[in-house]
C-alpha positions as CSV (number, residue, x, y, z in Angstrom):
1,M,-6.9,30.4,31.5
2,T,-3.7,31.5,29.9
3,E,-0.3,30.4,31.4
4,K,0.2,33.9,32.8
5,E,-3.3,33.8,34.5
6,I,-2.6,30.4,36.0
7,I,0.8,31.5,37.3
8,A,-0.8,34.6,38.8
9,A,-3.5,32.6,40.5
10,I,-0.9,30.2,42.0
11,S,1.3,33.1,43.0
12,D,-1.7,34.5,45.0
13,L,-2.3,31.2,46.6
14,A,1.4,30.8,47.5
15,S,1.6,34.3,49.0
16,A,-1.6,33.9,51.0
17,G,-0.5,30.7,52.5
18,N,3.2,31.6,52.8
19,W,4.1,28.5,50.7
20,P,7.6,28.4,49.3
21,V,6.6,27.6,45.7
22,Y,8.8,28.1,42.6
23,L,8.2,28.0,38.9
24,V,11.1,26.2,37.4
25,G,12.6,24.9,34.2
26,G,11.4,25.0,30.6
27,Y,8.7,27.7,30.9
28,L,11.2,30.2,32.2
29,R,13.8,29.3,29.6
30,D,11.3,29.5,26.7
31,R,9.9,32.8,28.0
32,I,13.5,34.3,27.9
33,L,13.8,32.9,24.3
34,H,10.3,34.2,23.4
35,R,9.1,30.7,22.6
36,A,5.7,29.2,23.4
37,C,5.5,26.8,26.2
38,H,2.5,25.0,27.7
39,D,4.2,23.0,30.4
40,L,4.4,24.6,33.8
41,D,6.6,22.9,36.4
42,F,6.5,23.9,40.0
43,V,8.6,22.8,43.0
44,V,7.6,23.2,46.6
45,E,9.8,23.2,49.7
46,G,7.3,21.2,51.5
47,D,4.5,18.8,50.5
48,A,3.8,19.4,46.8
49,I,0.8,17.0,46.8
50,I,-1.1,19.0,49.4
51,F,-0.3,22.3,47.6
52,A,-1.4,20.7,44.2
53,R,-4.8,19.8,45.8
54,K,-5.2,23.4,46.9
55,V,-4.4,24.7,43.4
56,A,-6.9,22.3,41.8
57,K,-9.6,23.4,44.2
58,S,-8.8,27.0,43.7
59,L,-8.8,26.8,39.9
60,S,-11.9,24.5,39.9
61,L,-9.9,21.8,38.1
62,K,-10.2,18.0,38.3
63,P,-8.1,16.4,41.1
64,P,-4.4,15.9,40.2
65,V,-2.9,12.5,39.3
66,F,-0.4,11.7,42.1
67,Y,3.0,9.9,42.0
68,S,3.7,9.4,45.7
69,R,7.1,7.8,45.2
70,F,8.4,11.1,43.7
71,G,6.1,13.4,45.7
72,T,4.7,14.8,42.5
73,A,1.2,15.7,41.2
74,M,0.1,16.5,37.6
75,F,-3.1,17.9,36.0
76,K,-4.2,19.9,33.1
77,S,-6.0,23.2,32.5
78,G,-7.0,23.4,28.9
79,K,-3.9,22.9,26.8
80,T,-1.6,23.7,29.7
81,T,0.0,20.9,31.8
82,L,0.8,21.7,35.4
83,E,3.2,19.5,37.5
84,F,4.0,20.0,41.1
85,A,7.0,18.3,42.8
86,T,8.5,18.3,46.3
87,C,12.1,19.7,46.3
88,R,14.4,16.8,46.5
89,K,17.9,15.5,46.1
90,E,18.8,12.1,44.6
91,S,21.6,9.6,44.9
92,Y,22.3,6.8,42.4
93,L,24.0,3.4,42.4
94,A,26.4,2.5,39.7
95,H,24.3,-0.3,38.1
96,S,21.0,1.6,38.1
97,R,19.4,4.9,37.2
98,K,16.6,4.6,39.7
99,P,17.5,7.1,42.4
100,K,17.1,7.2,46.1
101,I,15.0,10.2,46.8
102,V,15.1,12.5,49.8
103,A,13.0,15.6,50.3
104,S,15.2,18.7,50.4
105,E,15.4,22.4,49.6
106,L,15.4,24.4,46.4
107,K,19.2,24.5,46.0
108,D,19.5,20.7,46.0
109,D,16.6,20.4,43.6
110,L,18.2,22.8,41.1
111,K,21.6,21.0,41.3
112,R,20.0,17.8,40.0
113,R,18.7,19.5,36.8
114,D,20.2,18.5,33.5
115,F,21.4,21.9,32.2
116,T,21.9,25.4,33.6
117,I,19.3,26.8,31.1
118,N,16.7,24.5,32.9
119,A,17.9,25.3,36.4
120,L,16.2,28.7,36.8
121,A,13.5,29.2,39.4
122,L,11.0,32.0,40.0
123,S,9.8,32.4,43.5
124,L,6.0,32.8,43.5
125,K,6.0,34.3,47.0
126,D,8.0,37.4,46.1
127,G,8.6,37.2,42.3
128,K,12.4,37.0,42.6
129,M,14.4,34.9,40.1
130,V,16.8,32.3,41.5
131,D,19.7,31.7,39.1
132,L,22.4,29.8,41.0
133,F,24.3,28.5,37.9
134,A,24.2,31.5,35.5
135,G,21.5,29.9,33.4
136,R,20.4,33.2,32.0
137,E,23.9,33.9,30.8
138,D,24.0,30.5,29.1
139,I,20.7,31.2,27.4
140,K,22.0,34.4,26.1
141,A,25.2,32.8,24.9
142,Q,23.3,29.8,23.5
143,I,25.3,27.3,25.4
144,L,24.3,23.9,27.0
145,R,26.2,23.3,30.2
146,T,25.5,21.2,33.3
147,P,24.9,23.0,36.6
148,I,27.4,20.6,38.4
149,D,30.2,18.3,37.4
150,P,29.1,16.9,34.0
151,D,30.4,13.5,34.8
152,K,28.1,13.2,37.8
153,T,25.2,14.7,35.8
154,F,25.5,12.1,33.1
155,F,26.4,9.2,35.4
156,D,23.3,9.9,37.5
157,D,21.0,10.0,34.4
158,P,22.6,8.9,31.1
159,L,19.5,9.9,29.2
160,R,20.6,13.5,29.7
161,M,23.3,13.0,27.0
162,L,20.5,12.5,24.5
163,R,18.6,15.5,26.0
164,A,21.7,17.6,25.2
165,V,21.4,16.5,21.6
166,R,17.7,17.3,21.5
167,F,18.1,20.7,23.1
168,A,21.0,21.6,20.7
169,S,18.8,20.6,17.7
170,R,15.7,22.4,19.0
171,L,17.2,25.6,20.2
172,N,20.3,25.8,17.9
173,F,22.5,25.9,21.0
174,V,26.1,24.6,21.2
175,I,27.2,22.1,23.8
176,H,30.0,23.4,26.2
177,P,33.4,21.6,25.5
178,Q,33.6,20.2,29.0
179,T,30.0,18.9,28.7
180,E,30.9,17.3,25.4
181,A,33.9,15.6,26.8
182,A,31.9,14.2,29.7
183,I,29.3,12.8,27.3
184,I,32.0,11.0,25.4
185,R,33.5,9.6,28.6
186,N,30.2,8.4,29.9
187,R,28.6,7.2,26.6
188,E,28.6,3.5,27.6
189,R,26.5,4.3,30.6
190,L,23.6,4.9,28.1
191,K,23.3,1.1,27.9
192,I,21.5,1.0,31.2
193,V,18.7,3.2,29.9
194,S,15.5,1.5,28.6
195,R,14.9,1.4,24.8
196,E,11.6,3.2,25.3
197,R,13.2,6.3,26.9
198,I,16.0,6.3,24.3
199,A,13.4,6.1,21.5
200,D,11.4,8.9,23.0
201,E,14.4,11.3,23.0
202,F,15.4,10.2,19.5
203,L,11.9,10.7,18.1
204,R,11.6,14.1,19.8
205,T,14.9,15.1,18.2
206,M,13.5,14.1,14.8
207,E,10.7,16.6,15.4
208,T,12.9,19.6,16.0
209,T,13.6,22.3,13.5
210,Q,17.0,20.8,12.6
211,P,17.0,17.1,13.1
212,V,20.1,16.7,11.0
213,T,22.0,18.6,13.7
214,G,20.9,15.9,16.2
215,I,22.3,13.1,14.0
216,V,25.6,15.0,13.5
217,L,25.9,15.5,17.2
218,L,25.1,11.8,17.9
219,D,28.0,11.0,15.6
220,H,30.3,13.7,17.0
221,L,29.6,12.6,20.6
222,Q,30.1,8.9,19.7
223,L,26.6,8.1,20.7
224,L,25.4,7.0,17.2
225,P,26.6,3.4,17.4
226,L,24.7,3.1,20.7
227,V,21.4,4.7,19.5
228,L,21.3,4.1,15.7
229,P,23.9,1.4,14.7
230,E,22.1,1.1,11.4
231,I,23.0,4.7,10.5
232,E,26.5,4.3,11.9
233,N,26.9,1.3,9.5
234,L,26.3,3.6,6.5
235,K,29.9,4.7,6.9
236,N,31.1,1.3,5.9
237,V,29.7,1.4,2.3
238,V,32.4,0.8,-0.2
239,A,33.0,3.5,-2.8
240,A,33.8,2.9,-6.5
241,D,37.5,3.1,-5.9
242,D,37.4,0.3,-3.2
243,R,38.1,2.7,-0.3
244,I,36.0,3.0,2.8
245,C,34.3,6.4,2.9
246,K,31.5,8.3,4.5
247,D,29.7,9.2,1.2
248,V,26.5,7.4,2.0
249,F,26.4,8.7,5.5
250,R,27.0,12.3,4.3
251,H,24.4,11.8,1.5
252,T,21.9,10.7,4.1
253,L,22.4,13.8,6.2
254,I,21.9,16.0,3.1
255,V,18.6,14.1,2.2
256,L,17.4,14.4,5.8
257,D,18.1,18.1,5.9
258,R,16.3,18.8,2.6
259,V,13.3,16.7,3.6
260,S,13.1,18.5,7.0
261,R,13.0,21.9,5.3
262,R,10.0,20.8,3.4
263,T,7.9,18.9,5.9
264,K,7.5,18.4,9.7
265,D,6.0,15.0,9.1
266,P,7.9,12.6,11.4
267,A,7.5,9.6,9.1
268,T,8.8,11.3,6.0
269,R,11.8,12.5,8.0
270,L,12.5,9.0,9.4
271,A,12.2,7.7,5.8
272,A,14.9,10.2,4.8
273,L,17.2,9.1,7.6
274,F,16.7,5.3,6.9
275,H,16.2,5.3,3.1
276,D,19.6,3.8,2.3
277,V,20.2,1.6,5.3
278,G,19.9,-1.4,3.0
279,K,23.1,-0.5,1.1
280,P,25.8,-1.9,3.4
281,S,24.3,-5.4,3.2
282,T,23.6,-5.3,-0.5
283,Q,26.8,-3.9,-1.8
284,K,28.4,-6.1,-4.4
285,F,31.2,-5.6,-7.0
286,I,30.3,-6.8,-10.5
287,P,33.0,-6.6,-13.1
288,G,32.0,-4.2,-15.8
289,E,29.4,-2.5,-13.6
290,G,31.4,-1.7,-10.5
291,W,29.8,-1.5,-7.1
292,T,26.1,-2.2,-7.0
293,F,23.3,-2.1,-4.4
294,H,20.6,-4.1,-6.0
295,D,17.3,-4.4,-4.0
296,H,18.6,-2.1,-1.3
297,P,15.2,-0.4,-0.9
298,I,13.6,-3.8,-0.1
299,K,16.4,-4.7,2.3
300,G,16.3,-1.3,3.9
301,A,12.6,-1.5,4.4
302,R,13.1,-4.7,6.3
303,I,15.8,-3.3,8.4
304,W,13.5,-0.3,9.3
305,L,11.0,-2.8,10.7
306,E,13.6,-4.1,13.1
307,V,14.3,-0.5,14.2
308,A,10.6,0.3,14.6
309,R,10.2,-2.9,16.7
310,R,13.1,-1.9,18.9
311,F,11.8,1.6,19.4
312,N,8.2,0.4,19.7
313,I,7.0,2.8,16.9
314,G,3.3,2.5,16.2
315,S,1.8,1.1,13.0
316,P,0.8,4.4,11.2
317,V,4.4,5.8,11.2
318,R,6.0,2.3,10.9
319,E,4.0,1.4,7.8
320,K,4.5,4.8,6.1
321,V,8.2,4.8,6.6
322,Y,8.4,1.2,5.3
323,K,6.5,2.1,2.2
324,L,8.6,5.2,1.5
325,I,11.9,3.3,1.8
326,E,10.6,0.5,-0.3
327,L,9.5,2.9,-3.1
328,H,12.0,5.7,-2.8
329,L,13.8,4.8,-6.2
330,R,10.5,4.3,-8.2
331,P,10.0,8.0,-9.1
332,H,13.6,8.1,-10.4
333,Y,13.0,5.1,-12.6
334,L,9.8,6.5,-14.0
335,A,11.1,10.0,-14.4
336,G,14.5,8.9,-16.0
337,A,16.0,5.9,-17.6
338,G,13.7,3.6,-19.6
339,V,10.8,6.1,-20.0
340,N,9.8,7.4,-23.4
341,E,9.7,11.0,-24.3
342,E,6.0,11.3,-23.4
343,G,6.8,10.2,-19.9
344,A,5.8,7.2,-17.8
345,S,3.1,5.0,-19.2
346,N,-0.4,5.1,-17.8
347,R,0.2,1.5,-16.6
348,A,3.4,2.5,-14.8
349,I,1.6,5.5,-13.2
350,N,-1.3,3.2,-12.2
351,H,1.1,0.9,-10.4
352,L,2.8,3.9,-8.7
353,V,-0.5,5.3,-7.5
354,N,-1.7,2.0,-6.2
355,D,1.6,1.1,-4.5
356,G,2.2,4.6,-3.1
357,G,-1.4,5.3,-2.1
358,K,-1.8,8.1,0.4
359,Y,2.0,8.4,0.8
360,L,2.6,9.8,-2.8
361,K,3.2,13.4,-1.7
362,S,5.8,12.3,0.8
363,L,7.4,9.9,-1.7
364,F,7.9,12.8,-4.2
365,I,9.4,14.9,-1.4
366,L,11.9,12.1,-0.5
367,S,12.7,11.3,-4.1
368,A,13.5,14.9,-5.0
369,A,15.7,15.3,-1.9
370,D,17.5,12.1,-2.8
371,L,19.1,13.8,-5.8
372,T,22.5,14.9,-4.4
373,S,24.9,14.4,-7.3
374,K,27.7,17.0,-7.7
375,N,26.6,17.0,-11.4
376,T,24.3,20.0,-11.4
377,E,22.8,19.3,-14.8
378,K,22.0,15.7,-13.8
379,V,20.3,17.0,-10.7
380,R,18.4,19.6,-12.7
381,K,17.1,17.0,-15.2
382,G,16.3,14.7,-12.3
383,L,14.2,17.3,-10.5
384,S,12.5,18.3,-13.7
385,G,11.6,14.7,-14.4
386,I,10.2,14.1,-10.9
387,A,8.1,17.3,-11.2
388,D,6.8,16.2,-14.6
389,L,6.0,12.8,-13.1
390,E,4.1,14.4,-10.2
391,K,2.1,16.5,-12.7
392,N,1.3,13.4,-14.8
393,V,0.1,11.6,-11.6
394,R,-2.2,14.4,-10.8
395,Q,-3.6,14.4,-14.4
396,W,-4.0,10.6,-14.3
397,K,-5.9,10.8,-11.0
398,K,-8.2,13.5,-12.5
399,E,-8.9,11.4,-15.5
400,Q,-9.7,8.4,-13.4
401,R,-12.1,10.4,-11.3
402,A,-13.7,11.7,-14.5
403,A,-14.1,8.1,-15.8
404,I,-16.4,7.2,-12.9
405,F,-17.8,10.7,-12.4
406,K,-21.4,11.7,-12.9
407,L,-22.6,15.3,-12.6
408,A,-25.4,15.8,-10.0
409,I,-27.6,17.7,-12.6
410,D,-28.3,16.7,-16.2
411,G,-28.8,18.6,-19.5
412,N,-32.5,19.0,-19.0
413,E,-32.0,20.8,-15.7
414,I,-29.3,23.0,-17.3
415,M,-31.6,24.0,-20.1
416,K,-34.4,24.8,-17.6
417,L,-32.2,26.9,-15.3
418,L,-30.6,28.9,-18.1
419,E,-33.8,29.1,-20.1
420,I,-32.2,27.8,-23.3
421,K,-33.1,25.1,-25.9
422,A,-31.1,22.0,-26.7
423,S,-27.9,23.2,-28.4
424,P,-24.1,22.8,-28.2
425,L,-24.2,25.4,-25.4
426,V,-25.7,22.8,-23.0
427,G,-22.7,20.5,-23.6
428,K,-20.3,23.4,-23.0
429,V,-21.9,24.4,-19.8
430,K,-22.0,20.8,-18.6
431,S,-18.3,20.4,-19.4
432,E,-17.4,23.5,-17.5
433,L,-19.4,22.3,-14.4
434,E,-17.6,18.9,-14.6
435,G,-14.2,20.6,-14.6
436,L,-15.1,22.9,-11.7
437,V,-16.3,19.9,-9.7
438,L,-13.3,17.7,-10.5
439,D,-10.9,20.6,-9.6
440,G,-12.7,20.8,-6.2
441,E,-14.0,24.3,-6.8
442,I,-17.7,23.4,-6.5
443,P,-19.2,20.5,-4.5
444,N,-21.0,17.9,-6.7
445,R,-24.4,18.7,-5.1
446,K,-27.5,19.7,-7.0
447,R,-28.2,22.8,-4.9
448,D,-24.6,24.1,-5.3
449,L,-24.6,23.5,-9.0
450,K,-27.9,25.2,-9.4
451,K,-26.8,28.2,-7.4
452,Y,-23.6,28.5,-9.6
453,L,-25.8,28.4,-12.7
454,Q,-28.1,31.1,-11.4
455,D,-25.3,33.3,-10.3
456,K,-23.4,32.9,-13.6
457,K,-26.4,32.7,-15.9
458,A,-25.6,35.8,-17.9
459,Q,-22.0,34.8,-18.5
460,L,-22.8,31.2,-19.3
461,V,-25.4,32.1,-22.0
462,L,-22.6,34.1,-23.7
463,L,-20.6,30.9,-24.2
464,K,-22.6,30.1,-27.3
C-alpha cells in the first residue's frame, strides 16, 4: 500500500469508530514541500495502543511493537513506518530530560513539538487541518521557529537545538532570530544529552544535501565546542605570520562542501570534515621552513578514532574514514613534487593501490577537493596531476589483471568458429577478445565469447 492508501484506510477506520485520530508532523510538512516521506505519525486523543491494534488487524499487518511508558505503538507496512501515540503533555526537571508524561488533548501535544513546521495535524475524522502555530506560513517562508517560548522548548529537550541545525541543513531553512538566541542561551544544557543521541543528530546532518551548512550553524550557535571540539580546535592553527586565524577551519568547510557535491557517502564526507584535525597538535615552527604540520594525517587519523569511539560509529565507516585521513596527502605527493615527467612509478602506484584498496575512488575525491589555494594555476596543475594519477592507476590495474588473465577460449576454438586457418588473424581476434573482457564489455565465459564470435564473424574475418 502507498502512504496515501494507508492514510485513507486509517481515516475510514477513525470515522467509523468516531476515533479522534490525527496525522501529525513530518509527513504533512514534506507533503507541502513536495518531498518524499515514508514515516507516518499519528496521535490519538484516547488509547493509541488500542487503536493501533485495530489498524494492524484492519490492514492485515503484524502486531505493533508497544512502548507502554509513552503510550505508543509502531509497525511497518512495506517501506512505510507507522507510529501511533496517545496525545500527551510533558513536564521536566532541571537536571534531567526524562519527562513526566500525562495523557492530554491535541493542543497540548502540538505545543510540545520542536518546531511549528512539525506542529501541523490533520484530523482523520473530518479531513480538517489543525495549524495552531502558523506552521504552514513558516514552511512557505522557510523559517524554523518553536511553537512556544523557545527557552522552554530547548530546556525541555536540548537535543532540539541540534534538530534545528539538521532541519536547516536538510530543508535549506533559516532559524528565526529569537530561536537562534534561545539556542545560544541554552547551549550548555546540551551536556545532559547522551552521546548516542548527539551522534545520531550529527550523523544525520552529515547526510543532508548541505552538511557544510550544519557545521557553519553549529559554529554560529556556539554548539561546535560541545559537539565537535576537534573541529572547533582547527581555529587555533597558527598561520605563517604568527597570527591566530580561521584559515584551516575555513579550508575544511570548503573541502566538505566540495566533497558533498560529489558524493553522498557518509564516510567520505566525514573524512573531508576531519582530514586536517591533526594539524593543531603537529604545528611547529622551523627556521627556514616556517610553520610545518609533519605527520598530521597520521595524528589526525588517530584523533578520528577517538571521535568514532565517542560517537559509537561502526567499523565499516570508522575504518574507511581512518584510511582516507591517513592517505589524503598521498595523491598530492604522487601527482606533484618528486615525481618524474612520466608520472608516478609503478612501484609507487602499487603501494597506493594496496594501501588505498577499495577506498581509492573516495580518496581521489577527497584529494581533489583538498586543493583550495588562491593560486588558480597551482590548483589547475594539482587537479590535472591527480586526474593523470587516477588514469595511471586504472591503467596499472588493467595491466595487473592482464598479467594473470587467461581467456576462456583458445586459438584452436577461434579458428574453428571463424572457419579460418592458423594466421596472424587468430592473434588479432584473441587480443580483441581479451581487451573486451578486461574492459568489462563481455564476460569471460566460453558461451559468451562464442556468441560474440558468431555474431561478429563477418567483421572479424575482415581484420586480416
